[in-house]
C-alpha positions in Angstrom: -94.5 -48.0 -52.9 -92.6 -44.8 -53.9 -94.8 -42.0 -55.2 -94.0 -40.5 -58.6 -92.5 -37.1 -58.6 -95.7 -35.3 -60.0 -97.8 -36.9 -57.2 -95.3 -35.9 -54.5 -95.4 -32.4 -55.8 -99.2 -32.2 -55.7 -99.3 -33.4 -52.1 -96.5 -31.1 -51.1 -98.5 -28.1 -52.4 -101.6 -29.2 -50.7 -99.8 -29.6 -47.4 -98.1 -26.2 -47.6 -101.6 -24.7 -48.1 -102.5 -26.3 -44.8 -99.4 -24.7 -43.3 -100.6 -21.3 -44.5 -104.0 -21.8 -42.9 -102.4 -22.8 -39.6 -100.1 -19.8 -39.6 -103.1 -17.5 -40.1 -104.4 -18.4 -36.7 -101.2 -17.7 -34.8 -101.5 -15.3 -31.8 -98.5 -13.3 -30.8 -99.4 -12.9 -27.2 -98.2 -15.4 -24.6 -96.7 -15.3 -21.2 -93.4 -16.8 -20.0 -93.3 -20.2 -18.4 -93.2 -20.5 -14.6 -90.0 -22.6 -14.8 -88.2 -19.9 -16.6 -89.1 -17.3 -13.9 -88.6 -14.7 -16.6 -84.9 -14.7 -15.8 -83.6 -17.1 -18.5 -80.1 -17.9 -17.4 -76.7 -16.5 -16.5 -73.4 -16.2 -18.2 -70.7 -17.7 -16.0 -67.2 -17.6 -17.3 -68.6 -16.7 -20.7 -70.9 -19.7 -20.9 -74.7 -19.5 -20.6 -76.3 -21.6 -17.8 -80.1 -21.8 -17.6 -81.7 -20.9 -14.3 -83.1 -24.1 -12.8 -84.1 -22.6 -9.4 -87.9 -23.0 -10.1 -87.6 -26.3 -12.1 -88.6 -29.8 -11.1 -85.9 -31.5 -9.1 -85.1 -34.0 -11.9 -83.9 -31.3 -14.3 -80.3 -32.0 -13.3 -80.6 -35.8 -13.1 -78.1 -37.6 -15.3 -79.5 -39.3 -18.4 -77.8 -42.6 -18.9 -77.7 -45.2 -21.7 -80.6 -44.1 -23.9 -81.7 -40.5 -24.8 -85.4 -40.4 -25.6 -86.2 -37.7 -28.2 -89.8 -36.8 -28.9 -91.4 -34.8 -31.7 -94.7 -34.2 -33.4 -95.4 -34.3 -37.1 -98.4 -34.8 -39.4 -98.4 -38.6 -39.9 -102.0 -38.8 -41.0 -104.8 -36.6 -42.1 -104.3 -36.5 -45.8 -102.0 -34.3 -47.9 -100.0 -32.9 -45.0 -99.0 -36.4 -43.9 -97.9 -37.4 -47.4 -95.9 -34.2 -48.0 -94.1 -34.2 -44.7 -93.4 -37.9 -44.7 -89.9 -37.3 -46.1 -89.0 -35.0 -43.1 -89.9 -37.8 -40.8 -87.9 -40.2 -42.9 -84.9 -37.9 -42.8 -85.0 -37.6 -39.0 -85.4 -41.3 -38.5 -82.6 -42.0 -40.9 -80.2 -39.7 -39.1 -81.0 -41.3 -35.7 -80.2 -44.7 -37.3 -77.0 -43.3 -38.7 -76.0 -41.7 -35.4 -76.5 -44.9 -33.4 -74.6 -47.0 -36.0 -71.7 -44.5 -36.0 -71.7 -43.7 -32.3 -72.2 -40.0 -32.9 -73.1 -39.4 -29.3 -70.5 -41.7 -27.6 -71.9 -43.9 -24.8 -75.5 -43.2 -25.8 -78.2 -44.6 -28.0 -80.8 -42.3 -29.4 -84.4 -43.3 -29.3 -86.9 -41.3 -31.4 -90.6 -41.2 -30.9 -92.9 -39.3 -33.3 -96.5 -38.6 -32.5 -99.1 -37.6 -35.0 -100.7 -34.2 -34.6 -102.1 -33.9 -38.1 -100.6 -30.4 -38.3 -103.4 -29.3 -36.0 -102.2 -27.3 -32.9 -105.2 -28.6 -30.9 -103.8 -32.1 -31.3 -100.2 -31.1 -30.4 -100.8 -30.8 -26.7 -102.2 -34.4 -26.2 -99.5 -35.7 -28.5 -96.8 -34.1 -26.4 -98.4 -35.2 -23.2 -98.4 -38.8 -24.4 -94.7 -38.5 -25.3 -94.0 -37.2 -21.8 -96.2 -39.5 -19.8 -96.0 -42.7 -21.7 -92.7 -42.5 -23.6 -90.8 -40.6 -20.9 -88.9 -38.4 -23.5 -86.0 -36.3 -22.2 -86.4 -33.6 -24.8 -88.4 -32.5 -27.9 -86.8 -31.5 -31.2 -87.9 -30.5 -34.7 -91.6 -30.1 -34.1 -93.2 -28.8 -37.2 -95.3 -25.6 -37.3 -95.4 -22.3 -35.5 -98.9 -22.9 -34.0 -98.0 -26.4 -33.0 -94.8 -25.3 -31.1 -96.6 -22.4 -29.5 -99.3 -24.8 -28.2 -96.9 -26.5 -25.9 -94.2 -23.8 -25.3 -95.7 -22.6 -22.0 -96.0 -26.1 -20.5 -92.5 -27.3 -21.7 -90.9 -24.2 -20.3 -92.8 -24.5 -17.0 -91.5 -28.1 -16.6 -88.0 -27.3 -17.9 -88.1 -29.7 -20.8 -85.9 -28.7 -23.8 -88.0 -27.8 -26.9 -85.2 -27.6 -29.5 -85.2 -26.6 -33.2 -88.8 -25.5 -33.7 -89.4 -25.9 -37.4 -90.4 -22.3 -38.1 -88.7 -18.9 -38.6 -91.0 -17.1 -36.2 -88.9 -14.4 -34.3 -90.6 -15.4 -31.1 -88.2 -18.4 -30.7 -85.5 -15.9 -29.8 -87.2 -14.9 -26.5 -84.6 -16.8 -24.4 -85.3 -14.6 -21.3 -88.9 -15.7 -21.0 -88.8 -19.0 -22.7 -85.2 -20.3 -22.2 -86.1 -23.9 -23.0 -87.3 -23.2 -26.6 -85.1 -22.6 -29.6 -85.8 -22.3 -33.3 -84.3 -23.9 -36.4 -85.1 -21.7 -39.4 -83.9 -18.2 -40.5 -85.9 -15.6 -38.6 -88.4 -14.0 -41.0 -87.5 -10.4 -40.0 -83.8 -11.0 -40.7 -84.7 -12.6 -44.0 -86.6 -9.5 -45.0 -83.7 -7.3 -43.9 -81.3 -9.2 -46.2 -83.7 -8.6 -49.1 -83.7 -4.9 -48.3 -79.9 -4.8 -48.3 -79.9 -6.3 -51.8 -82.5 -3.9 -53.0 -80.3 -1.0 -51.8 -77.4 -2.4 -53.8 -79.6 -2.8 -56.9 -81.3 0.5 -56.6 -78.9 2.9 -54.8 -81.0 5.9 -55.8 -84.2 4.5 -54.5 -87.1 2.5 -56.0 -90.7 1.6 -55.9 -92.1 -1.6 -54.4 -95.2 -3.6 -53.8 -95.8 -6.1 -51.0 -97.9 -9.3 -51.4 -98.3 -11.3 -48.3 -100.5 -14.0 -46.7 -102.8 -12.5 -44.1 -101.3 -14.0 -41.0 -98.7 -13.2 -38.3 -96.2 -15.0 -40.6 -96.9 -12.7 -43.6 -97.1 -9.6 -41.3 -93.6 -10.3 -39.9 -92.2 -9.7 -43.4 -94.5 -6.8 -44.2 -93.8 -5.0 -40.9 -90.0 -5.3 -41.3 -90.2 -4.1 -44.9 -92.2 -1.1 -44.0 -89.9 -0.3 -41.1 -86.8 -0.4 -43.4 -88.3 1.2 -46.5 -87.6 4.8 -45.6 -83.9 4.5 -45.0 -83.6 2.4 -48.2 -85.5 5.0 -50.2 -88.2 2.5 -51.1 -91.6 3.9 -51.9 -94.2 1.2 -51.2 -96.9 1.9 -53.8 -99.2 -1.0 -53.2 -99.8 -3.7 -50.5 -102.0 -6.7 -51.2 -102.9 -9.7 -49.1 -104.3 -13.2 -49.5 -106.0 -15.4 -47.0 -104.0 -18.5 -45.9 -106.7 -21.0 -47.0 -107.3 -19.2 -50.4 -106.4 -21.5 -53.2 -107.7 -19.2 -56.0 -105.1 -17.4 -58.2 -104.5 -13.9 -56.8 -105.6 -12.2 -60.0 -107.1 -9.1 -58.6 -104.2 -8.5 -56.2 -101.6 -8.9 -59.0 -103.7 -6.7 -61.3 -103.6 -4.0 -58.6 -99.9 -4.3 -58.2 -99.3 -4.3 -62.0 -101.3 -1.1 -62.3 -98.6 0.7 -60.1 -95.7 -0.9 -62.1 -93.3 -1.2 -59.1 -89.7 -2.1 -59.8 -89.6 -4.5 -56.8 -92.1 -7.0 -55.3 -91.7 -8.6 -51.9 -93.8 -11.8 -52.1 -94.8 -13.8 -49.0 -97.3 -16.5 -50.2 -97.3 -20.1 -49.0 -97.7 -23.5 -50.5 -99.7 -23.6 -53.8 -99.9 -19.8 -53.6 -96.2 -19.6 -54.5 -96.3 -20.8 -58.1 -99.8 -19.4 -58.5 -98.6 -15.9 -57.6 -95.6 -16.1 -59.9 -97.8 -17.3 -62.8 -100.2 -14.3 -62.3 -97.2 -11.9 -62.3 -96.0 -13.5 -65.6 -99.5 -12.9 -67.1 -99.4 -9.3 -65.9 -96.0 -8.7 -67.3 -97.1 -10.0 -70.7 -100.0 -7.5 -70.6 -97.8 -4.6 -69.5 -94.9 -4.3 -71.9 -91.7 -3.2 -70.4 -92.7 -4.1 -66.8 -90.2 -6.6 -65.3 -90.1 -6.3 -61.5 -87.4 -7.8 -59.4 -89.2 -10.3 -57.2 -88.0 -11.3 -53.7 -89.9 -14.3 -52.4 -90.0 -15.9 -49.0 -87.6 -18.8 -48.4 -90.6 -20.9 -47.5 -91.2 -21.0 -51.3 -87.5 -21.7 -52.1 -87.8 -25.5 -52.8 -86.7 -26.0 -56.4 -89.4 -28.7 -56.6 -92.0 -26.1 -55.7 -90.6 -23.4 -58.0 -90.5 -25.9 -60.9 -94.3 -25.9 -60.9 -94.2 -22.2 -61.8 -92.4 -23.1 -65.0 -90.8 -20.1 -66.7 -92.7 -17.7 -64.4 -90.3 -18.6 -61.6 -87.3 -17.5 -63.6 -85.2 -14.8 -61.9 -86.9 -14.7 -58.5 -84.6 -13.9 -55.5 -84.6 -15.7 -52.2 -82.2 -17.0 -49.5 -80.8 -20.4 -48.6 -78.3 -21.7 -46.1 -78.1 -25.3 -47.2 -76.8 -27.2 -50.2 -79.3 -28.1 -52.9 -78.9 -31.9 -52.8 -80.8 -32.2 -56.0 -78.5 -29.9 -57.9 -76.2 -31.9 -60.3 -73.2 -29.7 -59.3 -73.5 -31.2 -55.8 -73.7 -34.8 -56.9 -70.1 -35.6 -56.1 -70.1 -33.6 -52.8 -68.9 -36.1 -50.1 -71.5 -35.0 -47.6 -74.3 -35.2 -50.1 -73.1 -38.7 -51.1 -73.0 -39.7 -47.4 -76.4 -38.4 -46.8 -78.0 -40.2 -49.8 -76.2 -43.4 -48.9 -77.5 -43.2 -45.3 -81.0 -42.4 -46.5 -81.0 -45.4 -48.8 -79.6 -47.7 -46.1 -82.6 -46.6 -44.0 -84.8 -47.7 -47.0 -85.5 -44.3 -48.7 -86.2 -44.7 -52.4 -83.3 -43.7 -54.8 -85.7 -41.3 -56.6 -87.2 -40.0 -53.3 -87.7 -36.4 -52.2 -84.2 -35.8 -50.9 -84.4 -32.0 -50.5 -87.4 -32.3 -48.2 -85.9 -35.3 -46.3 -82.8 -33.1 -45.8 -84.8 -30.9 -43.3 -85.4 -33.9 -41.1 -81.7 -35.0 -41.5 -80.5 -31.6 -40.4 -82.7 -31.6 -37.3 -81.3 -35.0 -36.4 -77.7 -33.9 -36.9 -78.1 -30.7 -34.9 -79.9 -32.5 -32.1 -77.1 -35.1 -31.9 -74.4 -32.5 -31.8 -76.2 -30.7 -29.0 -76.5 -33.9 -27.1 -72.8 -34.8 -27.7 -71.8 -31.4 -26.4 -74.0 -31.7 -23.3 -72.7 -35.2 -22.5 -69.1 -33.9 -22.4 -69.9 -31.0 -20.2 -68.9 -31.0 -16.5 -72.5 -31.6 -15.5 -72.9 -34.6 -17.8 -76.0 -35.2 -19.9 -79.1 -33.7 -18.2 -82.1 -31.7 -19.4 -80.3 -28.5 -18.1 -77.1 -29.3 -19.8 -78.9 -30.0 -23.1 -80.4 -26.5 -23.2 -77.1 -25.0 -22.1 -75.3 -26.8 -25.0 -78.0 -25.6 -27.4 -77.4 -22.0 -26.3 -73.6 -22.3 -26.4 -73.4 -23.6 -29.9 -71.2 -23.2 -32.9 -71.4 -25.8 -35.6 -71.2 -26.3 -39.4 -73.9 -28.8 -40.4 -72.9 -31.4 -43.0 -75.5 -30.2 -45.6 -74.9 -26.5 -45.0 -73.3 -24.4 -47.6 -69.6 -23.7 -47.3 -68.9 -21.1 -44.6 -72.4 -21.4 -42.9 -72.3 -22.0 -39.2 -75.2 -22.4 -36.8 -74.4 -20.3 -33.8 -76.1 -19.4 -30.5 -74.7 -17.6 -27.6 -76.8 -17.5 -24.4 -79.3 -14.6 -24.3 -77.0 -12.5 -26.6 -77.4 -14.5 -29.8 -80.7 -16.5 -29.6 -81.2 -17.4 -33.2 -79.3 -20.4 -34.6 -79.8 -19.8 -38.4 -78.7 -16.3 -39.4 -76.1 -16.8 -42.1 -77.7 -16.8 -45.5 -76.9 -16.8 -49.2 -78.9 -14.7 -51.5 -79.7 -16.7 -54.7 -81.5 -16.3 -58.0 -83.6 -19.1 -59.5 -82.9 -20.3 -63.1 -86.1 -21.9 -64.4 -84.4 -23.7 -67.3 -81.9 -25.6 -65.1 -84.1 -25.6 -62.0 -81.1 -24.5 -59.9 -79.9 -21.4 -58.1 -77.1 -19.0 -58.9 -75.5 -17.1 -56.0 -75.8 -13.3 -55.8 -72.7 -12.0 -54.0 -71.1 -13.7 -51.1 -72.5 -15.4 -48.0 -74.2 -12.9 -45.8 -73.0 -13.2 -42.2 -73.6 -9.6 -41.2 -76.7 -10.4 -39.1 -75.2 -13.2 -37.0 -76.3 -12.4 -33.5 -78.2 -9.2 -34.6 -81.7 -10.4 -35.3 -84.2 -8.0 -33.7 -86.2 -9.8 -31.0 -90.0 -9.1 -30.9 -91.0 -6.6 -28.1 
C-alpha cells in the first residue's frame, strides 16, 4: 500500500535525523588500503589506469554475461527504512530499465541490496555477505558517510570498486590512497565556497554572518570552509552555534543568540527534522526583531522541496544548490527525460503519487553505474574490476535527470570529484519550487580542495 504524502514526510524527517546522528560519529582519520599501495594509478596517454600491482590476481579477470552489483541501504529498523525505500526502488527500477533496453550491451545487471539499518557496525557484515555469498563484482550507491567509511579500507585492499558513495564528504576525493572509492554528491567544501561567492556578489562591501551547524564532521566541513574564506570575502562572523545530531528539540537558544547579533547572512547546516525546525525558529526571531531579515544559505541536504514544505512560509527565500531537475516541479512535467523516468518507475510498480524526487537519487546511481560499466566494457581491457574503476575515473557524462549543462566529470587523480557543477537556487514557499540565481556554476569543476 502506498503511504500518504504526510506520512512519507514524517518518516523522511525521522530518517534524516538518524543520518545526522550517524554523521556525528564520523572519524576523519584512516589509512590507505594495502591494495592501493598509496600510489593510486598512472596517466598513460592521458587516461588514468589504476595500479593493480598489489591487487589479488583476479582484478583483471574478464566479467562475462552478468555483472553483479552490490549495495547497502536501510531496509529495516524503522523510520530510516521507510524513508529510504524510494531510493532502493529507484535503483531497482533503473536496473530493470537497463536490462530491458540493453544499456550495457552484452551484459545483464544483477542488483543485490543488503540491509545495514543505516548502522555502520552492520555495514561490514552486510558487505562481507555480498562479497562471499553473492559474489558481487562491485559496490555502488551505498548510503551514508560512516557506512562507506566502515568498508573503505577492506574494499581498497582487495581492489573492489566502491562507486558513488552517497555522501558529499571530501574524503571521497583521496584517489591516491583510496583509488577504488568514489563519491556521488557535491563535496561539502565546494558547496560552501559557492555560497561564499554568492555572498560576495550580494555584499561587495562586506557583511556580517552567523553559522549554525550540526556538531559533527559533516557540519564542521562547512564551518571550517566558511571560516577559511570569510576574511577575503570581508565577512565578519559574529556568532557560531551548534546542535547535536540527535537533538530533535527546536534550536531556540541558538537562534536567539544569533538574532541578538542581527547578522545579514546565516550559513545553516542542520539535518533532517532540524532543517524546518531551524527555519521556523528564525521566522519567530525575525518577527520579534523588526527589520531583521537575514539571507539564509542552507545545506543541500535540506534542499528537498518536500522537506522544505514542512517549514511553510519560514522556508521562503532560502538559498541552496542543486544539480538535478526537480521532477515534482510542474514546469518539468513535459520534460522527455522526466516522463521517461516516471514511466519506467511505474512500469517497475512505483505508485503514481510516490516520492519521485527521493527515488530519483536511486535512479541516478543506477544510470551512472550503468554508464561506467558500458564504458569499461568497451575498453581495450574489456570489463574487469580494474577497467570499472578506470572508467569511473575517466568519466564525462550528462545524466538524464541532471539540469541542462550539468556534466558529471572525473579525470584520474587530477579531478577526483564527480559532482562539482551546481546551480544556486532560491526557494519559493508559495509555489514550493526553486528559482535560479544566476547561471550554472561550473567554475569549481576539477578544483575541489582535497582534505590534507
